[in-house]
C-alpha distance (Angstrom), angle and dihedral (degrees) to the residues before:
residue distance angle dihedral
M1 . . .
I2 3.83 . .
D3 3.82 113.0 .
S4 3.79 101.1 -140.5
R5 3.77 93.2 -176.9
K6 3.76 93.7 53.4
I7 3.82 91.7 48.5
M8 3.86 91.9 50.9
K9 3.81 89.5 46.3
T10 3.82 90.8 55.4
L11 3.80 93.0 44.9
S12 3.80 91.4 47.7
F13 3.83 91.0 51.4
C14 3.81 90.2 49.8
G15 3.85 88.0 48.6
L16 3.85 91.2 52.4
V17 3.79 89.9 51.5
F18 3.78 90.6 49.3
L19 3.83 88.0 46.8
G20 3.77 90.7 55.7
F21 3.81 91.1 47.4
L22 3.81 89.9 53.4
L23 3.78 92.4 51.3
L24 3.80 94.2 48.9
F25 3.80 98.9 42.9
E26 3.85 104.9 23.0
Y27 3.85 94.0 118.4
R28 3.78 92.2 52.8
M29 3.77 95.9 53.5
V30 3.80 132.9 90.3
L31 3.79 111.1 -154.9
P32 3.80 119.7 -137.4
A33 3.84 116.3 -128.3
W34 3.83 94.9 -103.2
L35 3.84 91.8 55.5
Q36 3.84 89.6 50.1
V37 3.82 89.5 54.8
A38 3.81 89.6 48.7
G39 3.83 91.3 50.5
R40 3.76 89.9 57.1
G41 3.79 88.9 63.4
H42 3.81 90.3 70.2
T43 3.82 96.9 91.0
M44 3.84 91.6 47.3
F45 3.77 96.2 43.3
L46 3.80 101.6 43.2
H47 3.81 94.8 78.7
F48 3.81 93.6 65.7
P49 3.83 99.2 60.7
I50 3.82 90.6 42.7
V51 3.80 91.8 58.4
L52 3.88 92.5 41.4
L53 3.81 92.5 48.3
I54 3.80 92.5 49.4
L55 3.81 90.6 51.3
V56 3.83 90.7 51.3
L57 3.82 92.6 48.7
L58 3.83 92.9 48.0
A59 3.77 90.6 49.6
V60 3.85 90.8 53.3
L61 3.82 90.2 48.2
W62 3.80 90.7 53.2
N63 3.82 93.1 39.9
E64 3.77 93.0 -132.9
P65 3.77 115.7 -162.5
L66 3.79 91.0 -136.6
M67 3.80 88.6 72.7
Q68 3.77 89.0 81.5
T69 3.81 93.9 58.9
T70 3.78 124.6 101.0
K71 3.78 92.7 -122.4
W72 3.80 91.6 55.7
K73 3.79 91.5 47.6
N74 3.80 88.5 53.3
F75 3.88 89.1 47.3
E76 3.80 89.6 54.6
A77 3.80 90.8 48.5
L78 3.84 88.9 52.3
T79 3.83 89.2 51.0
V80 3.81 90.5 54.0
G81 3.82 91.4 47.3
T82 3.83 94.2 50.9
T83 3.81 91.2 45.3
V84 3.81 93.2 52.4
T85 3.82 92.0 44.2
T86 3.80 92.2 50.4
A87 3.85 90.3 51.9
I88 3.80 90.5 50.3
L89 3.85 92.0 48.6
G90 3.82 89.4 50.3
L91 3.77 93.1 55.3
L92 3.79 91.6 48.6
L93 3.85 90.0 51.1
S94 3.75 91.8 50.3
R95 3.84 90.8 55.6
E96 3.82 93.1 49.6
Q97 3.82 93.9 50.1
T98 3.88 94.1 45.9
T99 3.79 88.5 -139.0
T100 3.79 116.6 163.9
G101 3.86 135.2 176.2
T102 3.76 140.3 97.2
D103 3.84 95.2 -78.1
L104 3.81 91.7 58.4
L105 3.83 91.8 44.4
L106 3.80 90.9 52.7
H107 3.76 92.5 45.5
K108 3.83 92.2 51.9
W109 3.76 94.4 48.5
S110 3.76 95.6 43.1
G111 3.80 90.1 48.6
T112 3.83 91.1 50.8
I113 3.84 91.1 47.8
L114 3.82 89.9 49.5
A115 3.83 90.6 52.2
L116 3.82 92.1 49.1
I117 3.86 97.2 47.8
T118 3.84 90.5 44.0
Y119 3.84 88.2 54.9
L120 3.80 92.1 48.7
F121 3.79 94.5 42.7
C122 3.85 96.1 50.7
F123 3.81 98.6 41.0
Y124 3.82 102.8 32.6
R125 3.87 103.7 29.2
D126 3.76 96.4 105.8
R127 3.84 91.5 50.0
F128 3.86 100.8 49.0
L129 3.83 105.6 17.8
N130 3.72 99.8 56.7
T131 3.79 97.9 156.3
V132 3.77 131.3 64.2
I133 3.82 93.0 -124.9
K134 3.83 91.9 54.2
Q135 3.77 91.4 49.7
R136 3.78 93.0 48.8
I137 3.82 93.3 48.9
T138 3.84 87.4 51.5
V139 3.79 90.7 49.6
F140 3.79 91.6 54.6
L141 3.83 89.5 47.4
I142 3.81 91.4 53.3
F143 3.82 90.5 46.5
L144 3.81 88.2 53.3
V145 3.86 94.0 50.1
L146 3.89 89.3 45.2
T147 3.84 90.4 52.2
I148 3.83 93.5 46.0
T149 3.84 90.8 48.0
G150 3.78 90.5 49.6
H151 3.80 90.9 47.4
W152 3.80 92.8 55.2
G153 3.81 91.7 42.8
G154 3.83 90.2 51.0
T155 3.82 90.3 48.5
L156 3.85 89.5 55.2
T157 3.75 94.4 50.7
H158 3.82 105.3 28.1
G159 3.80 104.8 25.8
E160 3.75 142.9 -101.4
S161 3.81 119.3 -16.4
Y162 3.84 92.8 1.2
L163 3.78 95.5 173.9
T164 3.84 100.1 30.1
G165 3.82 96.8 41.2
P166 3.80 97.3 97.2
F167 3.84 90.0 55.5
Q168 3.79 94.4 51.0
N169 3.79 125.9 93.5
N170 3.83 103.8 -108.6
K171 3.75 94.9 178.8
Q172 3.78 111.1 137.7
E173 3.77 117.4 -116.2
T174 3.78 116.1 -123.3
I175 3.83 118.4 -118.8
D176 3.77 130.6 -147.1
L177 3.75 108.4 -130.3
A178 3.81 91.5 -139.3
Q179 3.82 88.9 58.4
A180 3.82 100.4 39.1
Q181 3.83 112.8 124.9
I182 3.80 121.5 -151.6
F183 3.77 96.0 -130.5
K184 3.75 103.8 30.6
D185 3.79 97.7 43.8
V186 3.78 103.6 29.1
V187 3.83 115.1 19.0
Q188 3.79 100.7 31.4
P189 3.89 95.4 55.5
I190 3.82 88.0 56.2
L191 3.79 93.7 47.5
S192 3.80 89.5 45.8
D193 3.80 93.2 49.8
K194 3.81 99.3 43.7
C195 3.84 102.4 25.8
G196 3.80 106.7 17.3
N197 3.76 97.5 93.2
C198 3.78 91.5 66.8
H199 3.83 104.1 23.1
K200 3.78 112.4 48.5
A201 3.78 132.5 107.8
S202 3.78 92.2 -93.2
V203 3.85 95.3 45.2
M204 3.77 113.4 30.8
K205 3.79 108.6 175.0
G206 3.75 109.5 -167.3
G207 3.83 86.8 10.4
L208 3.85 89.7 -75.9
S209 3.78 128.3 131.7
L210 3.80 120.8 -178.2
E211 3.77 97.5 -169.2
D212 3.85 101.3 101.3
S213 3.76 141.4 11.6
L214 3.79 96.8 -101.0
S215 3.76 91.6 54.2
I216 3.82 94.0 44.1
F217 3.81 94.0 50.2
K218 3.82 91.4 43.2
G219 3.81 89.3 54.9
G220 3.76 127.0 -173.9
K221 3.80 138.4 -83.4
N222 3.79 92.3 -58.1
G223 3.78 97.2 49.9
K224 3.80 142.7 -89.2
A225 3.83 116.4 -16.9
I226 3.78 93.0 -147.9
A227 3.80 134.5 28.3
K228 3.80 109.3 -170.4
G229 3.78 111.5 -108.3
Q230 3.87 92.9 -9.2
L231 3.77 115.9 103.8
D232 3.78 93.1 176.1
K233 3.81 92.1 58.3
S234 3.82 95.7 41.3
L235 3.80 109.0 100.4
L236 3.81 91.1 -162.6
Y237 3.80 92.7 60.0
Q238 3.77 93.4 42.9
R239 3.84 92.1 54.5
L240 3.88 91.1 46.6
V241 3.80 94.0 56.0
L242 3.80 98.8 41.6
P243 3.82 114.6 114.9
M244 3.84 112.8 -84.8
S245 3.81 87.2 -121.4
D246 3.82 90.5 62.8
K247 3.78 113.4 94.4
K248 3.84 89.2 -142.5
H249 3.79 91.0 60.8
M250 3.79 113.8 116.2
P251 2.90 132.9 -113.8
L252 3.77 93.7 33.3
A253 3.79 113.5 -99.7
E254 3.84 93.0 -108.7
K255 3.84 92.4 51.8
P256 3.85 126.4 82.1
Q257 3.84 109.0 -81.8
L258 3.73 130.8 -139.8
T259 3.80 114.7 -91.4
A260 3.77 121.1 -123.2
D261 3.83 90.3 -102.7
E262 3.78 92.0 49.0
L263 3.81 91.9 49.6
A264 3.84 90.9 47.0
L265 3.84 89.3 51.7
M266 3.83 92.2 49.4
V267 3.83 90.5 49.3
Q268 3.81 93.1 50.2
W269 3.85 92.3 44.9
I270 3.81 90.6 55.6
K271 3.83 92.1 43.1
S272 3.82 89.0 51.7
G273 3.83 91.2 56.8
A274 3.83 97.7 -92.1
P275 3.78 97.8 -88.3
F276 3.76 115.0 -156.1
E277 3.79 114.2 178.9
E278 3.76 96.1 22.7
L279 3.86 115.6 122.9
L280 3.74 115.2 -120.4
I281 3.80 92.7 -132.1
A282 3.77 89.5 56.8
R283 3.82 86.6 77.0
L284 3.82 121.0 75.7
I285 3.74 116.9 -96.8
T286 3.82 88.0 -112.8
D287 3.84 94.6 51.6
S288 3.83 110.9 122.6
L289 3.82 94.7 -133.6
R290 3.82 91.0 51.0
I291 3.78 92.6 48.1
L292 3.86 92.4 49.8
S293 3.86 92.0 44.9
M294 3.84 98.4 53.2
P295 3.84 98.3 73.7
F296 3.85 88.5 56.3
L297 3.76 91.1 54.6
E298 3.83 100.2 42.2
Q299 3.79 96.5 91.9
R300 3.79 94.6 44.9
L301 3.71 101.3 44.1
N302 3.78 118.4 116.7
K303 3.76 99.3 -121.7
S304 3.81 91.7 -149.4
S305 3.86 87.6 63.7
I306 3.78 91.8 59.3
K307 3.75 117.2 84.5
Q308 3.79 113.3 -110.3
Y309 3.77 120.9 -139.2
D310 3.78 127.6 -158.4
F311 3.78 97.5 -151.0
P312 3.84 120.6 95.2
V313 3.77 126.3 -97.0
A314 3.79 113.4 -97.5
D315 3.80 119.2 -116.3
L316 3.86 107.9 -86.0
D317 3.85 91.9 -144.1
Q318 3.85 87.4 53.8
I319 3.81 91.1 50.9
A320 3.83 90.4 50.2
T321 3.82 90.8 50.4
L322 3.83 92.2 52.4
N323 3.81 93.7 54.5
N324 3.84 116.5 94.9
N325 3.80 139.4 143.1
N326 3.79 93.2 -73.6
R327 3.84 101.8 33.4
V328 3.80 126.7 53.0
V329 3.83 120.4 -168.4
K330 3.81 116.0 -173.5
Q331 3.77 137.4 171.1
M332 3.83 110.9 -116.5
G333 3.77 91.1 -133.0
L334 3.76 142.5 -5.6
G335 3.77 105.6 -63.3
S336 3.76 93.3 -4.6
P337 3.87 116.5 140.9
A338 3.80 90.6 -147.7
L339 3.87 116.9 102.0
A340 3.75 133.0 -158.1
V341 3.79 117.9 -154.0
S342 3.83 127.8 -164.8
F343 3.79 131.4 -178.9
F344 3.84 125.7 -152.0
G345 3.84 132.8 -173.5
R346 3.76 114.5 41.1
N347 3.80 93.3 -150.0
N348 3.81 92.4 57.2
Y349 3.76 96.6 44.6
S350 3.82 123.3 105.4
F351 3.77 139.3 164.6
D352 3.85 87.7 -107.2
E353 3.83 88.9 60.7
L354 3.81 88.1 57.8
K355 3.83 95.9 43.2
A356 3.84 88.9 52.1
L357 3.81 86.0 74.7
K358 3.82 92.0 69.8
P359 3.85 94.2 105.2
V360 3.86 89.5 60.5
A361 3.84 98.7 31.6
E362 3.78 92.0 116.4
Q363 3.84 91.8 56.3
I364 3.86 97.9 46.5
V365 3.80 108.2 111.9
H366 3.86 100.6 154.5
L367 3.81 122.8 41.3
N368 3.82 123.1 -177.3
L369 3.82 114.9 -168.6
A370 3.81 97.1 153.7
K371 3.84 112.6 157.4
M372 3.81 92.3 4.5
P373 3.86 121.6 131.8
V374 3.79 94.0 -108.5
D375 3.80 119.5 174.8
N376 3.85 138.6 -178.2
D377 3.86 94.7 -85.9
Q378 3.81 90.5 54.3
L379 3.79 92.7 50.3
E380 3.78 88.9 50.9
W381 3.83 88.2 55.5
I382 3.81 90.7 47.1
N383 3.81 89.1 54.6
N384 3.83 86.3 70.7
L385 3.84 92.4 64.0
E386 3.79 92.3 102.1
N387 3.84 95.8 -173.9
L388 3.82 98.4 42.5
E389 3.84 111.4 137.6
E390 3.83 104.4 166.0
L391 3.78 126.6 37.7
N392 3.81 124.6 -179.9
L393 3.85 114.2 -164.0
N394 3.81 96.9 157.8
Y395 3.84 114.8 158.1
T396 3.82 93.9 -1.0
D397 3.78 125.3 136.0
I398 3.83 96.9 -107.4
D399 3.82 120.9 135.7
N400 3.78 138.3 -166.0
A401 3.81 93.9 -83.2
S402 3.83 96.5 51.9
L403 3.75 93.4 45.8
K404 3.77 93.4 63.9
T405 3.80 89.2 66.1
L406 3.86 89.7 75.0
N407 3.85 93.2 73.9
R408 3.81 93.1 103.9
L409 3.80 94.4 62.0
K410 3.76 96.3 102.1
H411 3.83 95.4 174.4
L412 3.79 96.4 46.9
S413 3.83 106.2 128.8
T414 3.84 102.0 159.9
L415 3.82 126.8 41.6
S416 3.82 123.2 175.1
L417 3.81 117.4 -163.7
V418 3.84 101.2 161.9
G419 3.76 115.7 155.1
T420 3.82 96.2 10.2
K421 3.86 131.9 125.0
I422 3.74 96.3 -111.6
S423 3.79 120.6 130.4
M424 3.82 136.7 -173.7
K425 3.78 89.7 -78.5
G426 3.81 92.0 60.7
L427 3.84 92.6 58.5
D428 3.78 99.1 60.6
W429 3.77 90.5 105.1
L430 3.82 92.7 66.2
T431 3.82 90.5 93.2
A432 3.76 88.5 67.6
N433 3.74 92.9 55.9
S434 3.81 111.8 69.3
A435 3.83 93.6 166.8
L436 3.82 95.6 65.6
K437 3.84 111.3 110.3
N438 3.84 105.2 160.4
L439 3.79 127.4 41.9
Y440 3.85 123.1 177.1
V441 3.82 113.6 -161.4
W442 3.81 110.7 151.4
N443 3.83 119.8 132.7
T444 3.85 91.0 29.9
Q445 3.77 132.2 114.0
L446 3.81 91.7 -87.8
T447 3.80 114.9 112.1
V448 3.78 123.8 -135.0
S449 3.84 89.9 -105.2
E450 3.74 91.6 49.3
M451 3.78 91.4 52.1
K452 3.78 90.6 53.0
Q453 3.78 89.9 47.7
L454 3.78 89.4 51.3
Q455 3.82 91.2 51.9
R456 3.81 91.3 51.2
K457 3.78 91.4 48.2
F458 3.83 93.9 49.7
P459 3.78 106.9 31.7
H460 3.82 92.0 164.4
I461 3.83 90.7 62.9
Q462 3.83 121.8 78.9
I463 3.78 101.1 -137.2
E464 3.79 113.1 -161.9
T465 3.76 108.8 -155.2
G466 3.82 99.9 171.6
F467 3.75 123.0 -125.1
Q468 3.82 111.9 -26.2
G469 3.80 101.1 178.2
A470 3.76 131.3 165.8
D471 3.80 117.7 -73.0
T472 3.81 89.7 -107.3
M473 3.79 93.1 57.9
I474 3.83 119.7 85.1
I475 3.81 130.9 -173.9
P476 3.74 133.5 -162.5
L477 3.84 122.5 -91.0
N478 3.77 123.3 -119.0
Q479 3.78 116.7 -97.9
P480 3.82 115.9 -91.1
V481 3.77 119.8 -106.0
I482 3.85 117.9 -120.7
V483 3.78 101.6 -151.3
T484 3.80 95.4 -171.1
A485 3.78 110.4 80.5
G486 3.79 115.6 -126.0
G487 3.77 125.3 -119.8
F488 3.78 137.2 75.2
F489 3.80 126.6 -12.6
K490 3.83 129.5 179.6
E491 3.82 111.4 -146.2
R492 3.77 106.8 -1.9
V493 3.81 139.6 -27.7
N494 3.79 130.4 -133.5
I495 3.82 111.8 -134.0
S496 3.83 117.6 -150.3
L497 3.85 125.2 -179.8
K498 3.81 134.9 -179.5
H499 3.77 144.5 167.6
V500 3.78 132.9 -144.5
I501 3.87 92.7 -131.5
N502 3.78 119.1 70.2
E503 3.82 123.5 -118.0
V504 3.78 93.6 20.0
E505 3.80 117.2 150.8
L506 3.77 113.7 -132.7
R507 3.85 118.2 -157.3
Y508 3.76 123.4 -171.8
T509 3.78 147.4 179.5
L510 3.77 130.8 -156.9
N511 3.86 98.7 -154.7
G512 3.79 98.8 67.9
T513 3.84 94.8 -103.1
E514 3.78 118.8 130.2
P515 3.85 112.8 -97.8
D516 3.80 121.0 -118.9
S517 3.78 135.9 178.1
T518 3.82 92.2 -68.7
S519 3.78 96.4 52.5
A520 3.79 124.4 106.9
I521 3.85 117.1 -73.2
Y522 3.78 118.9 -129.2
R523 3.83 110.6 -127.7
A524 3.80 103.8 153.8
A525 3.78 140.3 -7.6
F526 3.82 112.8 -67.5
W527 3.78 139.4 -168.2
V528 3.86 128.8 -118.7
D529 3.81 125.0 -172.1
S530 3.83 103.4 -171.0
S531 3.80 136.7 55.6
F532 3.74 115.4 -78.7
K533 3.83 146.4 153.0
L534 3.79 112.1 -122.2
M535 3.82 118.9 -151.7
V536 3.80 122.1 -178.6
K537 3.83 136.2 -173.8
A538 3.81 130.7 -175.7
Y539 3.80 123.2 -131.3
K540 3.78 131.8 -173.2
K541 3.81 134.4 162.2
G542 3.78 111.9 -97.7
W543 3.85 92.9 20.0
I544 3.77 135.2 91.0
A545 3.82 111.2 -111.7
S546 3.78 114.0 -100.2
K547 3.72 125.8 -108.2
P548 3.84 110.8 -93.0
V549 3.79 121.4 -97.6
S550 3.77 121.2 -159.1
S551 3.84 142.8 -172.1
Q552 3.78 132.9 -177.8
Y553 3.78 127.6 -132.3
F554 3.79 124.9 -166.1
K555 3.77 126.3 -164.1
A556 3.78 112.5 -135.8
G557 3.78 116.3 -120.4
L558 3.82 132.7 -148.7
P559 3.84 115.4 -32.1
I560 3.83 113.0 -92.9
A561 3.77 115.4 -150.3
K562 3.78 98.1 -160.0
A563 3.83 141.7 -5.5
T564 3.85 117.0 -152.2
L565 3.77 121.0 -167.7
I566 3.80 111.9 -138.8
T567 3.84 92.8 -176.9
A568 3.73 121.5 37.3
P569 3.84 121.1 -121.3
D570 3.80 121.4 -128.3
P571 3.87 106.9 -67.5
K572 3.81 90.3 -123.1
Y573 3.84 91.1 58.7
A574 3.77 103.3 37.2
L575 3.78 101.7 95.6
H576 3.85 112.4 145.2
A577 3.82 89.1 0.7
D578 3.77 92.1 159.7
K579 3.79 95.2 65.0
I580 3.78 110.4 7.3
L581 3.79 95.2 101.7
I582 3.80 95.1 57.3
D583 3.84 104.2 31.4
L584 3.81 96.5 97.3
D585 3.77 93.1 -122.0
A586 3.82 110.9 133.9
G587 3.80 96.6 -156.5
D588 3.78 126.3 -146.9
P589 3.79 127.5 -89.9
G590 3.82 89.3 -142.8
D591 3.85 92.4 52.0
F592 3.81 102.4 39.6
G593 3.85 92.0 146.9
T594 3.83 97.7 77.2
R595 3.84 107.9 26.9
A596 3.80 103.3 43.5
L597 3.80 142.3 47.4
G598 3.81 116.3 -115.4
Y599 3.81 127.1 -151.2
Q600 3.82 125.2 -176.4
K601 3.86 112.5 145.9
N602 3.79 99.1 34.1
D603 3.81 140.2 32.4
A604 3.77 120.0 -90.5
I605 3.80 109.9 -118.5
V606 3.77 124.5 175.6
V607 3.83 134.5 167.6
L608 3.80 118.8 -145.1
D609 3.81 120.7 -153.9
M610 3.85 111.4 -155.2
G611 3.86 89.9 -169.2
K612 3.82 92.5 -120.4
P613 3.83 138.4 17.0
T614 3.79 104.6 -65.3
Q615 3.78 132.7 -178.6
I616 3.79 108.9 -115.9
H617 3.81 135.8 172.3
S618 3.85 106.9 175.5
L619 3.79 145.6 21.1
K620 3.81 124.8 -154.5
V621 3.79 125.9 -159.4
L622 3.79 118.7 -157.8
N623 3.80 99.5 -140.4
L624 3.79 120.9 -165.3
Q625 3.80 109.8 -143.4
N626 3.82 124.7 -169.5
L627 3.78 106.2 156.4
G628 3.78 95.1 -175.5
A629 3.86 88.6 58.3
Y630 3.82 91.1 48.5
I631 3.81 94.1 -104.4
F632 3.85 108.6 139.0
P633 3.79 135.6 167.1
P634 3.83 113.5 -90.3
V635 3.79 118.9 -86.6
Q636 3.78 91.7 -134.0
M637 3.83 137.6 6.9
Q638 3.78 129.4 -164.9
I639 3.78 135.2 -176.4
L640 3.88 127.5 -164.2
G641 3.81 129.1 -174.2
S642 3.85 130.7 -146.3
N643 3.78 141.5 163.3
N644 3.79 96.8 -157.8
L645 3.85 107.1 30.1
Q646 3.85 89.6 -114.7
D647 3.81 108.5 67.6
W648 3.78 108.5 56.4
K649 3.83 127.5 -174.6
L650 3.74 124.2 -160.1
L651 3.81 109.8 -117.4
S652 3.78 102.4 170.4
N653 3.79 139.6 -2.5
K654 3.81 116.1 -171.8
Q655 3.82 135.8 -177.7
S656 3.77 115.1 -150.4
I657 3.79 125.4 -130.7
M658 3.79 103.3 -121.1
P659 3.83 123.3 -140.5
V660 3.81 119.7 -101.7
K661 3.78 98.7 -160.2
L662 3.79 141.7 17.4
A663 3.83 114.9 -76.3
A664 3.79 138.8 175.5
A665 3.76 117.3 -75.3
N666 3.82 114.1 -96.1
T667 3.82 144.5 158.1
P668 3.85 109.2 -123.3
F669 3.79 125.0 177.2
L670 3.77 112.7 -119.5
T671 3.80 106.2 -150.4
M672 3.79 127.6 -155.6
N673 3.85 113.1 -169.4
F674 3.83 123.1 -168.6
P675 3.82 138.2 162.8
A676 3.83 112.3 -70.2
A677 3.81 112.1 -90.4
T678 3.80 138.0 161.5
Y679 3.81 117.4 -116.3
R680 3.81 138.6 147.1
Y681 3.74 97.7 -154.2
L682 3.81 130.9 45.1
K683 3.80 124.8 -170.2
F684 3.79 114.3 -155.7
S685 3.85 123.8 -171.1
A686 3.77 132.8 178.7
K687 3.83 130.4 -175.5
P688 3.86 120.3 -143.6
I689 3.78 119.8 -135.7
A690 3.81 107.3 -89.6
K691 3.81 96.5 -152.9
L692 3.79 129.1 17.7
P693 3.86 113.6 -119.0
E694 3.81 125.0 -98.4
W695 3.80 93.5 -102.9
H696 3.77 93.8 58.1
P697 3.83 121.3 92.9
G698 3.87 88.3 -126.9
K699 3.79 94.7 47.9
G700 3.76 113.5 170.8
Q701 3.81 93.9 19.4
P702 3.83 119.1 116.9
G703 3.84 114.2 -98.3
W704 3.80 130.7 -140.0
F705 3.76 134.4 -119.9
F706 3.84 118.2 -153.2
M707 3.77 127.4 -175.1
S708 3.78 128.2 179.6
E709 3.80 106.2 176.1
L710 3.83 141.9 19.5
V711 3.84 119.0 -153.1
V712 3.77 123.3 -168.3
N713 3.82 123.0 -162.7
């Protein structure tokens, strides 16, 4: 007769040996596909041995007579076998997911120990545990190991302190606004909440931890999580914006996702250079990152750290009325009566826009007029803002005479005069203002010696003079400003450039190459009547040339009466599908979800109606490319012509040259030329890449094709 218990004992022993082998040599092994599939059975299979083991332990505690029967002995052998099998599957799963960290290490070792002591307890209990007390002590020990193993496993799948969480004090700590750090108090709580279960020091899936700056910049097995100021090179951003259907999308589809506000904050944080230890209040009240961060701090702020005001709260409807495209009026905190006002767009600014603030003049505490055409009359009006604390007049047209009108602002603590014409003479009035604490005066007519003299004269004021290095030290220039917005134009476009520093030489190219000292010099606005990519750099003696800044301009083609989609784009990327391809909006490679149509599982096919038979010779497709987000050029494009929607003639069939490495996101035109012909209807089709290439982090996954505009010439 077959001895089932003896067979299971032998198999379990072999399993324990294999388990030890896996623990010792796991990082030197490459798992075949069938073992990877087996490893995924761990989470489904583990519940069986838990239940079986608990039944065995309870039976021993109660000293049930049935334990001496053959059937029960076989049941115990089955419990051992399933326990060892589950531990093996768990180790196989950990190798496939490339997870690291202390929690995983503890879970693996506790699971292995549990399998070993279960084997010894079930097969050798009668030999070594010959008293009831010994057996019961061992039962409690196994219960303890089982609980600890479950705790570490739950932590891996459900988050920190899975079992003990309900007993912990989850009350949020209050934060002083003056001490709030951008990463620690704003960004990190979001990462911890939405990504922390999988990417922390104790559980590093993909070898990535998002707990501190060193770990974030180090990245994981697929590269750096963050590249300062570069969304297209930041793996964290790329994974956040991937389609939910993509298995690389993070957080996992079944997990809570980042809200629109959280994603906007993460984007701005990366764009701002991913600051870590910087204080939030070190940024201007009008700074985008500060504005986006405040709602995440409101509930945790120590109210005693927020300045209290004795004037009433402005009418909220009045505040809403005052907001427009050129003027932003915001409360400085939830329920705060203090208001911050910023103006944008010099050409749209007028004194009337400023005077319109009269209904809320008492509540204005921060006023940003940087780069606005401010004159003496306006400063006289500003002098009536009795509670004004911070005034930004950077790069305005004020002079010494007009500045003296500010002497009635008794609460003014911060004044910024960067890039203005003021001199030492214009600052005589400072003695009358004892509240002033911060003064910004670099790039003015003040000399270095005058700035030092000013600091000695007013020791209670922190005077920011900018960098005043030795003559041998040079620093880079700011990037130039391209005044003319990029995008489509019809006949021609007028290009205007500027720089915030005087006497800077701007050199530019129109072919997308980086300018150098031999490139054309910008002297005045100029006209261009064909599509081009503008790139500009700033030069000045004694300075390092600026980084280039660029913008693309596309000349519109022949008018298209209608665009009809024959195949539907992915539902997530089908916004404005009825007109998006002919609306003369170029879209943005960083925001491909709203200004382009996305195809992944089927070809893109669209029919263009020119309205009447028209002579044509080319079609251009504005293709959004973001390789890190799996958005590639199409593998193949084809265009057909017809005059009756039935008889189609092939005009062009083109294979695309595919990228061979990751590159910055961009929006190139893909052009298909063909012999001139007269047709009313054009049928365009494009085939997305079926599998991403071997060099790509998402190799083997299906790629995307995005288009935002079709131009016919």
